[in-house]
Residue, then its C-alpha position, 0 to 999 in steps of 0.5 A: x810097747x816099750x818106752x824106747x820104741x814109743x820114744x823112737x816113733x815120736x823122733x821118726x814121725x818129728x824127722x819125717x813132718x821135718x819139724x825141729x826138736x826146738x819147734x816141737x819143744x816150743x809147740x809142746x812146751x816141754x823143755x828143749x833140753x828135755x826133748x834132746x835127752x829123751x830123743x838121745x835115750x837118756x831121761x825118763x819122760x812122763x806119760x803127760x810128756x810123751x802124750x804132749x809130744x804125741x799130740x803135737x805130731x798128730x799121734x795118739x798114745x794108747x795103753x793096754x793094762x793086762x792082768x798078771x797073776x798075783x803073787x801071795 
């Protein structure tokens, strides 16, 4: 899943649960300004930050690593 899709999914979940940005920022410990930047497509959230937001919203982030051919 691309970062943009992940952020969009988190935003949609927040809106579906009728949680304000202010409330999510407070519950998760992520700064309000930071959250607003992410949701507007700016900024580059860390995996830890995304996990904090997803956890508060009752979501789980699963990563899949793929093997790629090595270029000598």
